[in-house]
SEBA-378414 format. One line per 8 residues: number of its first residue (from 1); their letters; for each residue x, y, z of N, C-alpha, C, O. Coordinates in steps of 0.2 Angstrom, whole numbers, plus 5000, padded with zeros to 4 digits. Layout:
<rs>
NUM = A = X,Y,Z,X,Y,Z,X,Y,Z,X,Y,Z | ...
</rs>
This chain:
<rs>
1 = MKKSSIFD = 5419,4600,6176,5423,4601,6182,5422,4607,6185,5422,4612,6182 | 5422,4607,6192,5421,4613,6195,5428,4616,6197,5432,4613,6200 | 5429,4622,6195,5435,4626,6196,5437,4627,6203,5432,4628,6207 | 5444,4627,6204,5446,4627,6209,5445,4634,6213,5446,4639,6210 | 5444,4634,6220,5443,4641,6223,5449,4644,6224,5449,4650,6226 | 5454,4641,6221,5462,4644,6221,5462,4649,6217,5465,4654,6219 | 5459,4649,6211,5459,4653,6207,5456,4660,6209,5457,4665,6205 | 5451,4661,6215,5451,4668,6216,5456,4672,6219,5456,4678,6220
9 = HLTIDYYS = 5461,4668,6220,5467,4671,6223,5472,4672,6219,5478,4673,6221 | 5471,4670,6213,5477,4671,6208,5475,4674,6202,5470,4673,6199 | 5480,4680,6200,5478,4684,6195,5485,4685,6190,5491,4685,6191 | 5482,4685,6183,5488,4689,6179,5485,4695,6176,5479,4695,6174 | 5490,4700,6176,5489,4706,6173,5491,4706,6166,5498,4706,6165 | 5487,4706,6161,5489,4705,6154,5492,4711,6151,5495,4711,6145 | 5492,4717,6154,5494,4724,6153,5503,4724,6156,5507,4728,6154 | 5504,4720,6159,5511,4721,6164,5516,4718,6159,5515,4715,6154
17 = ATPKYLQL = 5522,4722,6161,5529,4720,6158,5532,4715,6161,5537,4711,6159 | 5529,4714,6167,5532,4708,6172,5530,4702,6168,5524,4701,6167 | 5535,4697,6167,5534,4690,6164,5529,4686,6168,5529,4686,6174 | 5524,4683,6163,5517,4680,6166,5519,4675,6171,5514,4674,6175 | 5524,4671,6171,5527,4666,6175,5528,4669,6182,5527,4665,6187 | 5532,4674,6182,5533,4679,6189,5527,4682,6192,5527,4683,6198 | 5523,4683,6187,5515,4686,6190,5511,4680,6194,5507,4682,6198 | 5512,4674,6191,5509,4668,6194,5512,4666,6201,5509,4664,6205
25 = ANAIVKAI = 5519,4666,6201,5523,4665,6206,5522,4669,6212,5522,4667,6218 | 5522,4677,6210,5521,4681,6215,5513,4681,6218,5512,4682,6224 | 5509,4680,6214,5502,4678,6216,5502,4673,6221,5500,4674,6227 | 5505,4667,6219,5505,4661,6224,5508,4663,6231,5505,4661,6236 | 5513,4666,6231,5517,4669,6237,5512,4673,6242,5512,4673,6248 | 5509,4677,6237,5504,4682,6241,5499,4679,6243,5497,4681,6249 | 5496,4674,6240,5490,4669,6243,5493,4666,6250,5490,4666,6255 | 5499,4663,6249,5501,4659,6255,5503,4663,6261,5502,4661,6267
33 = SEEKLKKD = 5506,4671,6260,5507,4675,6265,5500,4678,6269,5500,4680,6275 | 5495,4677,6264,5489,4680,6267,5484,4673,6270,5478,4674,6271 | 5486,4668,6271,5485,4662,6272,5478,4659,6269,5474,4656,6272 | 5478,4661,6263,5472,4659,6257,5474,4653,6256,5470,4649,6256 | 5481,4651,6255,5483,4644,6253,5487,4641,6259,5491,4644,6263 | 5486,4634,6261,5487,4632,6268,5494,4627,6266,5496,4626,6260 | 5497,4625,6271,5503,4619,6270,5500,4613,6268,5495,4611,6270 | 5503,4610,6263,5502,4604,6260,5495,4604,6255,5493,4599,6253
41 = EMLPSINE = 5493,4610,6254,5487,4611,6249,5489,4610,6242,5494,4613,6240 | 5486,4606,6238,5488,4606,6232,5485,4611,6227,5479,4612,6227 | 5489,4613,6222,5487,4617,6217,5485,4616,6211,5486,4610,6210 | 5482,4619,6207,5479,4618,6201,5484,4614,6197,5490,4615,6197 | 5481,4609,6192,5486,4606,6187,5489,4613,6183,5487,4618,6183 | 5494,4610,6179,5497,4614,6172,5493,4616,6169,5491,4622,6168 | 5489,4611,6166,5482,4611,6162,5477,4616,6163,5474,4619,6159 | 5476,4616,6170,5471,4620,6172,5473,4628,6173,5469,4632,6172
49 = LSFEFEIS = 5479,4629,6174,5482,4636,6174,5482,4638,6167,5481,4643,6166 | 5485,4633,6162,5486,4635,6155,5479,4638,6153,5478,4643,6149 | 5473,4634,6155,5466,4635,6152,5464,4642,6155,5462,4647,6151 | 5464,4641,6162,5461,4647,6166,5464,4654,6164,5461,4660,6164 | 5471,4654,6162,5474,4661,6161,5475,4663,6154,5476,4669,6151 | 5475,4657,6151,5477,4658,6143,5482,4658,6141,5484,4662,6136 | 5487,4654,6146,5495,4656,6145,5497,4648,6142,5494,4643,6142 | 5503,4648,6141,5506,4641,6138,5508,4638,6144,5510,4640,6149
57 = RDTAEKGY = 5507,4630,6143,5510,4626,6148,5517,4627,6151,5518,4626,6157 | 5521,4629,6146,5527,4631,6147,5527,4636,6152,5530,4635,6158 | 5524,4642,6151,5524,4647,6156,5521,4645,6163,5524,4647,6168 | 5515,4641,6164,5513,4639,6170,5518,4634,6173,5518,4634,6179 | 5521,4631,6170,5525,4626,6173,5532,4631,6176,5534,4629,6181 | 5534,4635,6172,5539,4639,6173,5538,4643,6181,5542,4644,6185 | 5532,4645,6181,5530,4648,6187,5530,4643,6193,5533,4645,6199 | 5528,4638,6192,5528,4632,6197,5536,4630,6199,5538,4630,6205
65 = KHLKKLGV = 5540,4629,6194,5547,4627,6195,5551,4633,6198,5556,4631,6201 | 5549,4639,6198,5553,4644,6200,5550,4643,6208,5555,4643,6212 | 5545,4643,6210,5543,4643,6218,5546,4637,6221,5547,4636,6227 | 5547,4631,6216,5550,4624,6218,5556,4626,6220,5559,4624,6226 | 5560,4630,6216,5568,4631,6218,5569,4635,6223,5575,4634,6226 | 5564,4640,6226,5564,4644,6231,5562,4639,6238,5563,4641,6244 | 5559,4633,6236,5557,4630,6242,5550,4630,6244,5548,4627,6248 | 5547,4635,6241,5540,4637,6243,5535,4631,6241,5532,4629,6246
73 = LGAVPGKG = 5535,4628,6236,5531,4622,6233,5536,4615,6233,5543,4616,6232 | 5533,4610,6234,5535,4604,6233,5531,4600,6227,5526,4603,6224 | 5533,4594,6225,5530,4591,6218,5531,4583,6220,5535,4579,6221 | 5523,4581,6219,5523,4573,6219,5522,4572,6212,5518,4574,6209 | 5526,4567,6209,5525,4564,6203,5519,4561,6202,5517,4557,6207 | 5515,4563,6196,5509,4560,6195,5503,4564,6198,5497,4562,6197 | 5504,4568,6202,5499,4571,6206,5499,4579,6206,5494,4582,6206 | 5506,4582,6205,5506,4589,6204,5510,4593,6210,5514,4590,6213
81 = YFVKDVDL = 5509,4599,6211,5512,4604,6215,5509,4605,6221,5503,4603,6221 | 5512,4607,6227,5507,4607,6233,5512,4613,6237,5518,4614,6236 | 5509,4617,6242,5512,4621,6245,5516,4617,6251,5513,4612,6254 | 5523,4618,6250,5527,4615,6254,5530,4619,6261,5531,4616,6267 | 5530,4626,6259,5532,4630,6266,5528,4637,6266,5528,4641,6261 | 5525,4637,6272,5522,4643,6273,5525,4648,6277,5523,4654,6278 | 5530,4645,6280,5534,4651,6284,5539,4655,6280,5544,4653,6280 | 5536,4660,6277,5540,4664,6273,5541,4670,6275,5536,4673,6278
89 = NRQLKIFL = 5547,4673,6275,5549,4679,6276,5546,4683,6271,5547,4683,6265 | 5541,4688,6274,5537,4692,6268,5541,4696,6264,5545,4701,6266 | 5540,4695,6257,5544,4700,6252,5541,4706,6251,5535,4707,6250 | 5545,4711,6250,5542,4719,6249,5539,4718,6242,5542,4715,6237 | 5533,4721,6240,5530,4722,6234,5532,4728,6232,5533,4732,6236 | 5533,4728,6225,5537,4735,6222,5533,4735,6215,5532,4730,6211 | 5530,4741,6214,5527,4743,6208,5532,4748,6204,5532,4754,6205 | 5536,4745,6199,5541,4749,6195,5539,4751,6188,5538,4747,6183
97 = LFNKLSFH = 5538,4757,6188,5536,4760,6182,5541,4764,6177,5543,4770,6179 | 5543,4762,6171,5548,4765,6168,5544,4769,6160,5539,4767,6157 | 5547,4774,6159,5544,4778,6154,5545,4775,6147,5541,4776,6142 | 5551,4769,6147,5552,4767,6140,5556,4762,6141,5559,4762,6146 | 5558,4756,6137,5562,4751,6137,5568,4755,6132,5567,4758,6127 | 5574,4753,6134,5580,4755,6130,5586,4751,6133,5585,4747,6138 | 5592,4751,6130,5597,4748,6132,5599,4751,6138,5601,4747,6143 | 5599,4758,6139,5600,4761,6146,5595,4759,6152,5597,4759,6158
105 = KKIIYDAF = 5589,4758,6151,5584,4757,6155,5585,4749,6158,5585,4748,6164 | 5588,4744,6152,5589,4737,6154,5595,4738,6160,5595,4735,6166 | 5599,4742,6159,5605,4742,6164,5602,4744,6171,5603,4739,6175 | 5598,4750,6172,5595,4751,6177,5591,4746,6181,5592,4745,6187 | 5587,4743,6177,5582,4738,6178,5587,4731,6181,5586,4729,6187 | 5591,4728,6178,5594,4724,6179,5598,4725,6186,5599,4721,6191 | 5601,4731,6187,5604,4733,6193,5601,4733,6199,5603,4732,6205 | 5594,4736,6198,5588,4737,6203,5587,4728,6205,5589,4727,6211
113 = VASLGEMA = 5586,4725,6201,5582,4718,6203,5588,4715,6207,5587,4713,6212 | 5595,4715,6203,5599,4711,6207,5601,4713,6215,5602,4709,6219 | 5601,4720,6214,5602,4723,6222,5597,4721,6227,5599,4721,6232 | 5591,4720,6224,5586,4717,6229,5585,4711,6229,5582,4709,6234 | 5587,4706,6224,5588,4700,6225,5582,4697,6227,5577,4698,6222 | 5580,4692,6232,5574,4689,6234,5571,4692,6239,5566,4689,6241 | 5572,4698,6241,5569,4701,6246,5561,4705,6244,5557,4707,6248 | 5562,4705,6237,5557,4709,6234,5553,4706,6228,5557,4703,6224
121 = TIDFYIYN = 5547,4707,6227,5543,4704,6221,5541,4710,6217,5539,4714,6221 | 5543,4711,6211,5542,4718,6207,5538,4717,6201,5540,4713,6196 | 5532,4721,6202,5528,4721,6196,5531,4727,6191,5532,4732,6194 | 5532,4725,6184,5535,4730,6181,5531,4732,6176,5529,4727,6172 | 5530,4739,6174,5526,4742,6170,5530,4748,6165,5535,4751,6166 | 5527,4748,6159,5530,4754,6155,5525,4757,6151,5521,4754,6147 | 5525,4765,6152,5520,4770,6149,5522,4772,6143,5518,4775,6140 | 5528,4772,6140,5530,4775,6134,5529,4783,6134,5526,4786,6129
129 = NDFALFKK = 5531,4785,6139,5530,4792,6139,5524,4796,6139,5524,4802,6139 | 5518,4792,6139,5511,4793,6137,5509,4795,6145,5508,4791,6150 | 5508,4802,6147,5505,4803,6154,5499,4800,6156,5499,4797,6161 | 5494,4801,6151,5488,4797,6152,5488,4791,6154,5484,4789,6158 | 5492,4786,6151,5494,4780,6153,5498,4778,6160,5497,4773,6163 | 5501,4783,6161,5506,4785,6168,5500,4786,6173,5499,4782,6178 | 5496,4790,6172,5491,4792,6177,5485,4786,6178,5482,4786,6183 | 5484,4782,6172,5479,4777,6172,5482,4771,6177,5479,4769,6181
137 = LLQNKKDG = 5489,4769,6176,5493,4764,6180,5492,4765,6187,5490,4761,6191 | 5494,4771,6187,5495,4773,6196,5488,4772,6199,5487,4768,6204 | 5483,4776,6196,5477,4776,6198,5474,4768,6200,5471,4766,6205 | 5476,4764,6195,5473,4757,6196,5477,4753,6201,5474,4748,6203 | 5484,4755,6203,5488,4752,6207,5489,4755,6214,5494,4754,6218 | 5485,4759,6215,5486,4762,6222,5487,4759,6229,5488,4762,6235 | 5485,4753,6228,5485,4749,6234,5488,4742,6234,5488,4739,6228 | 5491,4740,6239,5494,4733,6239,5502,4734,6239,5505,4729,6242
145 = YDYYVLIP = 5505,4740,6236,5513,4739,6236,5516,4743,6243,5513,4747,6246 | 5522,4740,6243,5527,4743,6249,5530,4750,6246,5531,4755,6250 | 5532,4748,6239,5535,4754,6237,5532,4756,6229,5529,4752,6227 | 5534,4762,6226,5532,4764,6220,5537,4767,6218,5539,4772,6220 | 5541,4764,6213,5549,4767,6210,5546,4769,6203,5543,4765,6199 | 5547,4776,6202,5543,4779,6195,5550,4782,6191,5554,4785,6194 | 5550,4782,6185,5553,4787,6180,5549,4790,6178,5545,4787,6174 | 5549,4798,6179,5544,4802,6176,5546,4807,6170,5549,4812,6171
153 = HFLEGGEN = 5545,4803,6164,5547,4807,6158,5541,4807,6153,5538,4802,6152 | 5539,4812,6151,5533,4812,6147,5534,4817,6140,5538,4822,6140 | 5530,4815,6135,5531,4819,6128,5526,4824,6129,5526,4829,6125 | 5520,4825,6135,5518,4830,6135,5512,4829,6141,5510,4823,6142 | 5509,4834,6144,5505,4833,6150,5509,4831,6157,5506,4830,6162 | 5516,4832,6156,5520,4832,6162,5519,4837,6167,5521,4836,6173 | 5517,4842,6165,5516,4848,6171,5511,4846,6176,5510,4849,6181 | 5508,4840,6175,5502,4838,6180,5504,4833,6184,5501,4830,6188
161 = AHEIINTI = 5511,4831,6182,5513,4824,6185,5512,4825,6192,5508,4821,6195 | 5516,4830,6196,5515,4830,6202,5509,4829,6207,5508,4828,6213 | 5504,4831,6203,5497,4830,6206,5495,4821,6208,5494,4819,6214 | 5497,4818,6201,5496,4811,6203,5501,4808,6207,5499,4803,6210 | 5507,4810,6207,5513,4807,6212,5511,4808,6218,5513,4804,6223 | 5508,4813,6220,5507,4816,6227,5502,4812,6230,5501,4813,6236 | 5498,4808,6226,5493,4803,6229,5497,4797,6232,5494,4793,6236 | 5501,4797,6231,5506,4790,6234,5509,4793,6241,5511,4798,6241
169 = PKEKLILM = 5509,4788,6246,5510,4789,6251,5518,4790,6251,5521,4786,6248 | 5522,4796,6254,5529,4797,6252,5534,4793,6256,5540,4794,6254 | 5531,4790,6261,5535,4784,6264,5537,4778,6258,5542,4774,6259 | 5531,4778,6254,5532,4773,6249,5535,4776,6242,5534,4771,6238 | 5537,4782,6241,5538,4784,6234,5546,4784,6234,5550,4786,6238 | 5548,4782,6228,5555,4783,6224,5556,4786,6218,5554,4782,6213 | 5558,4793,6217,5558,4794,6210,5565,4793,6208,5570,4794,6211 | 5565,4790,6201,5571,4789,6198,5572,4793,6192,5567,4794,6189
177 = DKLVSGVN = 5579,4795,6191,5582,4798,6185,5580,4806,6185,5584,4810,6184 | 5574,4807,6187,5572,4815,6187,5568,4816,6193,5565,4812,6195 | 5569,4822,6196,5564,4825,6200,5559,4829,6198,5560,4833,6193 | 5553,4829,6201,5547,4833,6198,5545,4839,6203,5545,4839,6209 | 5544,4844,6199,5543,4850,6204,5536,4849,6206,5531,4848,6202 | 5535,4851,6213,5528,4851,6215,5525,4845,6219,5520,4845,6223 | 5531,4840,6217,5531,4834,6222,5533,4835,6230,5539,4835,6231 | 5529,4836,6234,5530,4837,6242,5532,4831,6247,5531,4825,6246
185 = GNYGAIYE = 5534,4834,6252,5535,4828,6258,5542,4824,6257,5546,4825,6252 | 5543,4820,6262,5549,4816,6262,5548,4810,6258,5545,4805,6260 | 5552,4810,6253,5552,4803,6249,5559,4802,6246,5564,4806,6246 | 5561,4796,6244,5567,4795,6241,5568,4796,6233,5564,4794,6229 | 5574,4799,6231,5575,4800,6225,5583,4800,6222,5588,4803,6225 | 5583,4796,6217,5590,4795,6213,5589,4799,6206,5586,4796,6201 | 5593,4805,6205,5591,4809,6199,5597,4811,6197,5602,4810,6200 | 5596,4814,6190,5601,4818,6187,5599,4826,6188,5594,4828,6190
193 = NFEKDIYA = 5606,4829,6187,5605,4835,6187,5606,4839,6180,5611,4843,6180 | 5601,4838,6176,5601,4839,6169,5606,4846,6167,5610,4845,6162 | 5605,4851,6169,5607,4856,6167,5614,4858,6170,5619,4860,6167 | 5616,4856,6176,5623,4856,6179,5627,4851,6174,5631,4853,6171 | 5625,4845,6174,5628,4839,6170,5631,4841,6164,5637,4840,6163 | 5626,4844,6159,5628,4845,6152,5633,4851,6153,5637,4851,6149 | 5632,4856,6157,5637,4861,6158,5644,4859,6160,5649,4861,6157 | 5643,4855,6165,5650,4853,6168,5654,4849,6163,5660,4850,6162
201 = ALEQALPH = 5651,4844,6159,5653,4840,6154,5656,4844,6148,5661,4843,6146 | 5652,4849,6146,5655,4854,6140,5661,4857,6143,5667,4858,6140 | 5660,4859,6149,5668,4864,6152,5673,4859,6152,5678,4860,6149 | 5672,4853,6153,5677,4848,6154,5680,4846,6147,5686,4844,6146 | 5676,4847,6142,5678,4847,6135,5681,4853,6132,5683,4853,6126 | 5681,4857,6136,5683,4864,6132,5689,4864,6128,5688,4866,6122 | 5694,4861,6131,5701,4861,6127,5700,4857,6121,5705,4858,6117 | 5697,4854,6119,5694,4850,6113,5689,4854,6108,5690,4854,6102
209 = LSKYQTLK = 5685,4858,6111,5679,4862,6108,5684,4869,6105,5682,4872,6101 | 5688,4870,6108,5691,4878,6106,5692,4878,6099,5693,4883,6097 | 5693,4872,6096,5696,4872,6089,5689,4874,6084,5690,4876,6078 | 5683,4873,6087,5678,4873,6083,5673,4882,6085,5675,4885,6090 | 5668,4884,6081,5666,4890,6081,5658,4890,6083,5656,4895,6086 | 5655,4884,6082,5648,4883,6083,5646,4877,6087,5650,4872,6086 | 5641,4877,6091,5639,4872,6094,5632,4870,6093,5628,4874,6096 | 5630,4865,6090,5623,4863,6090,5621,4857,6093,5624,4852,6092
217 = IIFPEYTY = 5614,4857,6096,5612,4852,6100,5606,4848,6097,5602,4852,6096 | 5605,4843,6095,5599,4840,6091,5595,4838,6096,5595,4833,6099 | 5590,4843,6096,5585,4841,6101,5578,4842,6098,5575,4847,6096 | 5575,4836,6097,5568,4835,6094,5563,4840,6098,5564,4841,6104 | 5559,4842,6093,5554,4847,6096,5548,4843,6100,5545,4846,6105 | 5547,4837,6098,5543,4832,6102,5546,4827,6106,5545,4821,6105 | 5549,4829,6111,5553,4824,6115,5551,4824,6123,5548,4828,6125 | 5554,4818,6126,5553,4819,6133,5560,4820,6138,5561,4819,6143
225 = YPQEILKG = 5565,4823,6132,5571,4825,6137,5569,4832,6140,5566,4837,6137 | 5572,4833,6147,5570,4838,6150,5574,4846,6146,5579,4846,6143 | 5569,4851,6148,5572,4857,6145,5578,4860,6149,5582,4864,6147 | 5579,4857,6154,5586,4858,6159,5591,4858,6154,5596,4862,6154 | 5592,4852,6149,5598,4851,6146,5599,4858,6141,5604,4860,6141 | 5594,4860,6138,5595,4866,6134,5598,4872,6139,5602,4876,6137 | 5595,4872,6144,5597,4878,6149,5605,4877,6151,5608,4882,6153 | 5606,4871,6151,5613,4871,6153,5619,4872,6147,5625,4874,6147
233 = FFRFCHQY = 5616,4869,6141,5620,4871,6135,5620,4878,6133,5626,4880,6131 | 5615,4882,6134,5615,4889,6132,5619,4894,6137,5621,4899,6135 | 5618,4891,6143,5623,4894,6149,5630,4893,6146,5634,4898,6146 | 5632,4888,6144,5639,4885,6143,5641,4890,6136,5646,4894,6137 | 5638,4890,6131,5640,4893,6126,5640,4900,6127,5645,4903,6125 | 5634,4904,6130,5634,4909,6133,5641,4911,6137,5644,4917,6136 | 5643,4907,6141,5650,4908,6146,5656,4908,6141,5660,4913,6141 | 5657,4904,6136,5663,4903,6133,5662,4905,6126,5666,4903,6121
241 = AFNSKVVH = 5657,4909,6125,5657,4914,6118,5657,4909,6112,5661,4909,6107 | 5652,4903,6112,5652,4899,6106,5646,4901,6103,5641,4903,6108 | 5644,4901,6097,5639,4900,6093,5635,4895,6094,5638,4890,6096 | 5628,4895,6095,5624,4890,6097,5618,4890,6093,5615,4895,6090 | 5615,4884,6093,5610,4883,6089,5605,4876,6091,5608,4871,6091 | 5599,4876,6093,5594,4870,6093,5592,4867,6087,5589,4871,6083 | 5594,4861,6085,5592,4858,6079,5586,4853,6080,5587,4848,6083 | 5581,4854,6077,5576,4850,6079,5575,4844,6074,5572,4839,6076
249 = DITIEPIN = 5578,4844,6068,5578,4839,6062,5585,4839,6059,5586,4843,6054 | 5588,4834,6061,5595,4833,6058,5595,4832,6051,5600,4832,6048 | 5589,4829,6049,5588,4827,6041,5589,4833,6037,5592,4833,6031 | 5587,4838,6039,5588,4845,6035,5593,4851,6037,5594,4856,6034 | 5596,4848,6042,5601,4853,6045,5607,4854,6041,5611,4849,6040 | 5609,4860,6038,5617,4861,6036,5622,4858,6040,5622,4858,6046 | 5626,4855,6036,5632,4852,6040,5638,4856,6037,5641,4855,6032 | 5641,4860,6042,5647,4863,6040,5653,4861,6044,5652,4857,6049
257 = ADEVFINL = 5659,4863,6041,5665,4862,6045,5665,4867,6052,5661,4872,6052 | 5669,4866,6056,5670,4870,6063,5663,4870,6067,5662,4875,6070 | 5659,4866,6067,5654,4863,6070,5654,4858,6074,5658,4854,6073 | 5651,4858,6081,5650,4852,6085,5643,4851,6086,5640,4855,6088 | 5642,4845,6084,5634,4843,6086,5634,4838,6091,5639,4835,6092 | 5629,4839,6095,5627,4836,6101,5621,4832,6101,5616,4835,6100 | 5621,4825,6101,5615,4821,6100,5612,4818,6105,5616,4816,6109 | 5605,4817,6106,5602,4814,6112,5598,4807,6109,5598,4802,6113
265 = MENDLVIL = 5596,4807,6104,5593,4801,6102,5598,4797,6097,5601,4800,6092 | 5597,4790,6098,5601,4786,6095,5600,4786,6087,5605,4785,6084 | 5594,4786,6084,5593,4787,6077,5596,4793,6074,5598,4793,6068 | 5596,4797,6078,5598,4805,6076,5607,4803,6075,5609,4806,6070 | 5610,4799,6079,5618,4800,6078,5619,4795,6072,5625,4796,6070 | 5616,4791,6070,5616,4787,6063,5615,4792,6058,5619,4793,6054 | 5610,4795,6058,5610,4801,6052,5614,4805,6052,5618,4806,6046 | 5616,4809,6057,5621,4814,6058,5628,4810,6055,5631,4813,6051
273 = IERILSAK = 5630,4804,6056,5637,4802,6054,5636,4801,6046,5640,4804,6043 | 5630,4798,6044,5630,4797,6037,5629,4804,6034,5631,4805,6028 | 5628,4809,6037,5627,4816,6033,5634,4818,6033,5637,4822,6028 | 5637,4817,6038,5645,4821,6038,5649,4817,6034,5654,4820,6032 | 5648,4811,6033,5652,4807,6029,5650,4809,6022,5655,4809,6017 | 5644,4809,6020,5642,4810,6013,5644,4818,6011,5645,4820,6005 | 5645,4822,6017,5648,4829,6014,5656,4830,6014,5658,4835,6013 | 5659,4824,6014,5666,4822,6014,5670,4827,6019,5675,4830,6018
281 = LKVGKNVG = 5666,4827,6027,5669,4830,6031,5672,4824,6036,5670,4819,6035 | 5677,4826,6040,5680,4821,6044,5679,4823,6052,5681,4828,6055 | 5676,4817,6054,5673,4818,6061,5679,4818,6065,5684,4814,6065 | 5679,4823,6071,5685,4824,6075,5690,4828,6072,5695,4830,6075 | 5689,4831,6066,5694,4836,6062,5690,4842,6059,5692,4847,6062 | 5686,4841,6055,5681,4846,6052,5675,4848,6057,5674,4853,6058 | 5673,4842,6059,5667,4842,6063,5667,4838,6069,5669,4832,6069 | 5663,4841,6075,5664,4837,6081,5658,4833,6082,5653,4834,6078
289 = VISYNETP = 5658,4827,6086,5652,4825,6087,5653,4822,6096,5657,4818,6098 | 5648,4824,6099,5647,4822,6106,5639,4818,6106,5634,4820,6104 | 5640,4813,6110,5634,4808,6110,5631,4808,6117,5636,4808,6121 | 5625,4808,6119,5622,4807,6125,5622,4800,6127,5622,4797,6122 | 5623,4797,6132,5623,4790,6135,5628,4785,6131,5628,4785,6125 | 5632,4782,6135,5637,4778,6133,5633,4772,6132,5629,4770,6135 | 5636,4769,6126,5634,4761,6124,5640,4759,6122,5645,4763,6120 | 5641,4752,6121,5648,4748,6119,5649,4750,6112,5655,4750,6110
297 = LKKIILDG = 5644,4752,6107,5645,4753,6100,5649,4759,6100,5653,4760,6096 | 5647,4765,6104,5650,4771,6103,5658,4771,6105,5661,4776,6104 | 5660,4765,6107,5668,4764,6109,5671,4763,6102,5677,4765,6102 | 5668,4760,6097,5671,4759,6091,5669,4760,6085,5672,4758,6081 | 5663,4765,6084,5661,4769,6079,5665,4774,6077,5667,4778,6081 | 5668,4775,6071,5674,4780,6069,5679,4780,6073,5681,4786,6075 | 5681,4775,6076,5687,4775,6081,5685,4779,6087,5689,4782,6091 | 5679,4778,6089,5677,4781,6096,5673,4788,6096,5675,4793,6093
305 = ITTMSTDF = 5666,4788,6098,5662,4793,6098,5663,4796,6106,5663,4793,6111 | 5664,4803,6106,5664,4805,6113,5657,4805,6116,5652,4806,6113 | 5657,4803,6122,5649,4804,6125,5650,4807,6132,5655,4807,6135 | 5643,4809,6134,5643,4811,6141,5637,4807,6143,5632,4807,6139 | 5637,4805,6149,5632,4800,6151,5633,4799,6159,5638,4800,6163 | 5626,4797,6162,5626,4796,6169,5628,4788,6170,5629,4784,6165 | 5628,4787,6176,5630,4780,6179,5623,4776,6179,5619,4778,6184 | 5622,4772,6175,5614,4769,6176,5614,4763,6180,5610,4761,6183
313 = QMMGEKAA = 5621,4760,6179,5622,4754,6185,5621,4757,6192,5617,4755,6196 | 5623,4762,6193,5623,4766,6199,5616,4769,6201,5614,4769,6207 | 5612,4770,6197,5607,4772,6198,5602,4767,6200,5599,4767,6206 | 5601,4761,6197,5597,4755,6199,5600,4753,6206,5596,4751,6210 | 5607,4753,6207,5608,4752,6214,5607,4756,6219,5605,4753,6224 | 5607,4761,6219,5607,4767,6223,5598,4766,6225,5595,4766,6231 | 5595,4766,6220,5587,4765,6221,5585,4759,6225,5581,4760,6229 | 5588,4753,6224,5587,4747,6228,5589,4748,6235,5586,4746,6240
321 = KLIIDRST = 5594,4752,6236,5597,4753,6243,5593,4757,6247,5593,4756,6253 | 5589,4763,6244,5584,4766,6247,5579,4762,6250,5578,4763,6256 | 5577,4758,6247,5572,4753,6249,5574,4749,6254,5570,4749,6259 | 5580,4745,6254,5582,4741,6258,5584,4746,6266,5584,4743,6271 | 5587,4752,6265,5587,4756,6270,5581,4759,6273,5582,4762,6279 | 5576,4759,6269,5570,4762,6271,5572,4770,6270,5570,4774,6275 | 5575,4773,6267,5578,4779,6266,5574,4784,6261,5572,4783,6256 | 5575,4791,6264,5571,4795,6260,5575,4800,6256,5573,4805,6254
329 = EHIEIPFY = 5582,4798,6256,5588,4803,6255,5586,4804,6247,5583,4801,6244 | 5589,4810,6244,5589,4812,6237,5596,4811,6236,5600,4813,6240 | 5598,4807,6230,5604,4806,6228,5605,4808,6221,5603,4804,6217 | 5610,4812,6220,5612,4816,6214,5617,4810,6211,5622,4808,6214 | 5615,4807,6204,5620,4802,6202,5625,4806,6198,5624,4811,6195 | 5632,4803,6197,5637,4806,6194,5636,4806,6186,5633,4802,6183 | 5639,4811,6183,5638,4812,6176,5645,4813,6173,5649,4818,6174 | 5647,4807,6167,5653,4808,6164,5655,4809,6158,5651,4808,6153
337 = LTMRTSL = 5660,4813,6158,5662,4814,6149,5667,4810,6148,5672,4809,6151 | 5667,4806,6143,5672,4800,6140,5674,4803,6134,5670,4803,6130 | 5681,4806,6133,5684,4809,6127,5685,4802,6123,5687,4797,6125 | 5683,4804,6116,5685,4799,6110,5688,4804,6104,5688,4810,6104 | 5689,4801,6099,5692,4804,6093,5687,4808,6089,5689,4812,6084 | 5680,4807,6091,5676,4812,6087,5676,4819,6089,5672,4824,6086 | 5680,4820,6094,5680,4827,6095,5687,4831,6094,5688,4837,6095
</rs>
């Protein structure tokens, strides 16, 4: 049987983090908006889609049902799906690129998607802090999008990030979570001020820190976390006369009384608490603990772990609002200290 010409206009990107059913739905909407698909035109069957794209029948059917729910497609029992409505309000097409998946990134993603609603289709990719993959994805996706929303954190190679980011038209660019030195022009940004944030949070915690002698920050040697965090940490310790140390490996670091540990990575927090307890020290009495990034679990671990964290929900919402308002504003996201018994 001859393959339908409609397949010339439908594609699936198997490297994308966007669910395949949404990719299928987005491709159909794009084909309609470009008048490649006409009103009342029949679409390939579920079996044809499944065979052509090597996806499950459930995935293919889910894509069609999604568009049927939106009123774009209709269905005739025994015949299949057809284009019901071609009078579409054109959705914005957004390229969303995150450095990693995590609990906090999910909050950002969910808030961003919910705030945009049905006014946009989103292609979502993850580059795992790998600059080479970040560059490749952007170079392969430089056309066809209304906005490029990027979270730029890298394990290495990030010093050249501005070069690839500057190839994106600035009216289409939004940086999220972090500003990148060397990116020029008028573009939107929702960002953390890492140096100022940790300094201000520690200053707010000063009355509780005063019973300790030394502050140690667990900062892995090979990490995507910005060096500005260390600058703010050292500036605070110098200003208020605390002994200070950067710990690269908590598994071998001595744990002593009168010390405060600041951890960034979730795995390091588990190891730190295990080692404090095995040393017969009391969290919040002999040893202090402050953890980056709020999570529900930190509210209950050892009667509560003190955290300092940005507002991830606001970050996602504000990034969406920049798109809705077509704004090139730069917005600094608030950073909060939440005091609990671990300090």
